[in-house]
N, C-alpha and C positions, 0 to 999 in steps of 0.2 A: 574290227577285223583288221588285222593287218594283213591285208591280203592283196590277191594279185592276179587279176583277170586281165587279159589283153584281148581287146575286141578286134573283129576283122578289119576295122578301119585303120588299125595300126599293125600292118603286117611287118614281121621282123626280117632283117637281113639274114641271108643264109650263110654267109662267110663266117668262119670261126676266128676268134681273136682272143689271145690271152695276153694281158698287159700287166706289167710289174711296177710301173713308176707311180710316184705320188707327187702332185703339185700342191703346195700348201702356202697360204698367205698368212699363216699364224701358227703358233705352237700348239699342237693338240694337247689336251689335258685329259689325264686318266679320270674316268668317271668316279672312281672310288679313292683316288690318290695312292693306289697301291701298284706294284709291278704286275704286269699281266702274267697269267699262269702260263707255264711252258706248254707249247703246242707240239703234239706228236702227229705227224702226217697220217691221214686216213689211208688204210690199206683196203684191198678188194674184199677181204674177209669181213670187214666192218660194214659193208654195203649190202643191203638186202632189197631186192626189187621184185614187185609183183604186179602183173597186169590185172586191173580191177574192172573197169567199165569204160564205155566211150565218153569222149568229151569231158575229161576231168579238169576242174579248175581249182578253186581254193579249198583249203583244208585247215583243220584245227585239231589240236590235241586237248582232250578233256581229262584232267587228273581225277575229277570226281567220278566220271563214268569209266575211267581207265580204258579209253578208246580214242581212236582217230576218226574224225568225221571228214568226208570229202564229198564235194558236190559233183554229180555227173549230169551234164546238160542233156544227155541223150542225143537224139538226132532230129533231122528235119525230113519231111515228106512221108508218104504212106509207108507203113511198115517199119518206120524208124524206131529205135529203142526209146522208151520213155525216160524222162528225167527222174532222178532219185537222189536221195541222200544216203550214202553208204557208210556204215559203221564198221570199223576195222579193229582187229586185235592189235594193240600197239607193238607187240613183240614179233608176231608172225605175219601180220598184215592180212590174216585170214578174214573173210567177210563174216561179221557177226549178225548184221541186220541190214535190210534195205528198206528205206522209208520212201514210198512212192510220192512224187511231187507232180501236182496237176500242171504246174508251169515250170519252164526250164530254169534250173538253178545254176548259177555261175559263182558269184562271190558269196562269202559267208563270214560271219563273226560269231564268236561263242560267248555266252554269259554263263559260265560254269556254275556260279553260285545259285543262279535261278533255274538251272537245268533247261537252258534254251539255246538253240541255234537259230540265228536269223540268216535267211538265204535270199540273196538278191536275184529276182527274176528279171534279168537284164532287158529282155526283149518284150516284156509284158508290163513294165513300169510298176512293179509291185514287189513286196517282200513276203516270203513265206516264213512262218514261225513254227519251229518244231520243238516239242518237249523231248529232251534227250533221255529222260528217265523212263518214259513210256514208249518212245520211238513213234510218236504220233504227231501229225500236223495239228497245231492249235488254231491257227488263223492265217489268212492271206490278207495283207494290208495293201489296198490299192493306193498308189501314190499319185497317179495322173490318169486322165482320160484321153482318148484319142481326139484329135482335132483334124479338120479337113484343110489341106494345103491348097496352094494356088493351082496345083495340078489336078485338084478334085479328089485326090487320094487321102484316106485317113491314116494317121500315124500318131504315135505318142510323141510328145514334145521333147522328151529326154530318155536316155538310156542310163542304166545304173550298173556300176561295177564294184566299187569299194564301199564297205560299210564300216562305221566306227561306233563303238558303244561308249556312252557316258553314263556310268552307273550312278554317280553322285546326283546327277540331275534327271535321272530316269528318262534318258533320251537315246535315240539312235540317229546318226547323221549319215545321209546318203547323197553324195554329189550326183546330180543329174547332168549328164554331159550332152552337149550338142554343139555342132559347128556354128549354129546361129546364136548361141549364148547359153551358158550353163547356169543352173540354179542349185541351191542346197535344200534338200528336203529333210525336215526335222520331224521325227516320229516320237510320240509319247509311248514309252515301253510299258507303262502301267495300264493305259487305256488301249494300247495296241491300235493306235490311230494316228493319222497324219496331223501334226500340230501346226506346221508353218512351212511355207515355201519362200526362200529368199533368193532373188535373182542377183546377177552382177558378178559372176565368177569367170567370165570370159569364155573363149572358145575351147571346147573339149576338156572340161574339168575332169581330172583323172585321179589324183592322189589326195589322201586325207589322213591327218594325224591329230591326236588330241594331246594338249598340254593341260591335264586335269587340274594341277595345282594352281595355275594362273587363269583358269576358266577361259581358255581360248582354243580354237581349232584352226589348223592350217589346211588350206586347200590349194592344190597346184593344178596347172593345166598344161596342155601341149602347145602352148603359144608363148612360153616364157613368162607366165604369170604366177605369182604366189600371193595368196590372200590370207589375211588374219581375220578370224571371226570370233566375236564375243559370245560365249555360250550362256551368259546371263541375259544380255540384251537381245540376243538372236539377231545380230547385225554385223555387217562387215565393218571392221575398224581401220584396217590398212590394206592397201593393195600395192604390190611391187612388181616392176618389170625387172627381171633378173637375168644374169648372164648364162642362162641354161635354158634351152628351148623346149625340150620334150620331157617335162617333169612328170613321170608316170606314177610312181608310188613313193610314199613318204614313210619315215620312221622317226619318232621323236625320242631323244635322250633327256629325260627329266633331271637326271643327276648332273650331267655335264652341260645341260642347256645347249643342245645342238640339234639341228634338224637335218636328217639325211634324206636325199632324194636320188632316185635313179633318173639319169638323163639319157634317153635311149639313143638318139643320134640316127634315127631311121632315114635312109636316103629318100624313101618314097614321100615322107612328110616334108622333108627339106625341098624336094623338087616341086611339090605342090605350092609351097610357100614362095619359092623363087618366082614361079609363074604369076602368082596372085599378088605378091607384095614386092614391087620394084625396090631394089636396094637391100633386100633381105640378105643377111649373111649368117649362115648357120654357125652355132657353137659346136665344140668338138663331139659331144655325145659319147656313147659307149663308156660311161663312167658313173660313179656316184659323186655327187657334190654335197658338201657339208655347209650349212648355212648358220650364221648367227641368227637365231629366231627373232631377236628384237629389232634387227636392222635389215635383214635379208641379204647381208653381205656374205659372199662365198669365202669361206675360210680354208677350204681344202677341196681338191679334186682327185679322186681315186680311179684310175683307169681299170676297167673291168673287161670281161668278154663282150662279144657283140650282143646288142639288144638287151641290156639289163632290165629286169622287170621288178623283182621283189627284194627289198632290203629288210633284214630281220636282225635286231640287236639282242645279244646276250650280254647284258652289262656286268653281271657278277664275274663272268669269265673274260670280259673285255674282248668280245668277238662280234664281228659283223659278217653276216652271211648274205650273199647276193646271188639270185638266179640270173644266168645269162642265157636267155631263150635262144637267141641267134647263135651264140657260141657253144651251146650244148654243154654247159658246165655250171658249177656253183663256185663262186669265189669266196674264200675265207680270209678276212682281214683281221688284224689286231685293231680294235676300235680305239685304242689309245694312241699308238704310234702311226696308225694307218698303213702299216706294212702288210703286203700281201703274203699270207702264210701258206696257202695252197690253192690250187685250182683243181676241183674234182670233176672229172668228165662224167656227164650223165646224159648221153644222147637219147632222143633227138632234141627236145625242147623243154628244159626245166622251166617251170612256171611259178609255182607258189610254194610257200614255206610255212611250217609250224614247228614249234619247239617244245619238247618235254624237258624243261629246265632242271628238274630234280635228277633225272637220269642221264642228262646230257645227250639226248637223242634228237636228231633233226629229221623231219619228214618233208619230202619234196614231191609235188605232183609233176609228172613229166608227160608232155604231150607228144603225139606222134608226128613224124616228119613226112616228107613227100614220098619217101621210099617205103613207108609202112603201109599196112593194110588200110584201105580207106574205110572209115567208120569202125575200125577195130578198137579193141580195148586199149586204154591208156594206163599209165603206171603210177604207182606210189612207191617211193624209195625211202627206206629207213637207213639212216647213217648213225651208227653208234660211235660217238667220239670217246 
């Protein structure tokens, strides 16, 4: 999944910001060696928005099922809406099916060839597997058990937000985040069972991206850490302290050999670190940083709106899309020149992205803001480029 859940521990700034500059320490290379396609600014008529269900998070487009799947976490407390996976018509966004989930669904990733959606049950340390052909739950995979802390209370050791599928190795990777130390959970997708847990990913591991050709996985955290993981040996091979503090989500460009990361720049996180870490000096944030994946050197910095969350690459068209949750917008960049092409306003809080690459349609989950109905339905937006 390239996907894009923000947990309550990472509350986003409310102020909106649209930035246009690019800072680069190297010359960007077009992934295909061709000139980028001409970009025509999106108009209001190309944007279709529908309120779907409460607490929407990640979504995926299925070409095989001709549908958009989006996770609704439901609510908390007595009488709160139950969690479900919602199947939408990709043209109208009308609800085609609702698959009940026994546990709250947040992040998800799609295995279209196998007719499966894997859904991260963030607060229950598990993954729900859904058959997209029958719209039925296949299994719930428990990743961790509760343990008793020093305060005598029981809790799960990690929470889970992003999931990444490795079809060649029949695995699913789920970073388990914790301020006490994060681990990577490796799931066998044939047995639908936990295979291994690997510690050592620092505080609050958040982003994950796969370089399938080179059998490696990248995992980032919200403390300026970037880790490289060998998917054959199931071990960390390199760890880097990088010049970007809050690396939330990742996207890997296999053609251009570049790693993109959203660097949030949340004041709340910076303030906590300043109190806990004498001498800490925050990096700019509110940007996408581009890394050389072999050295972890930052090669470019692309200013975005406030609180960027999800980067999504459309390499054939040389586009990079980024949700700016705090800024209430989606930034559209030329992924070759890194030029900002357009900022599309989608208030209140754009969160996650999915792409129908054949028809050049982008889907966005949009969360409610403080001025919206509490517990009310959140939206999915269809943008036809």
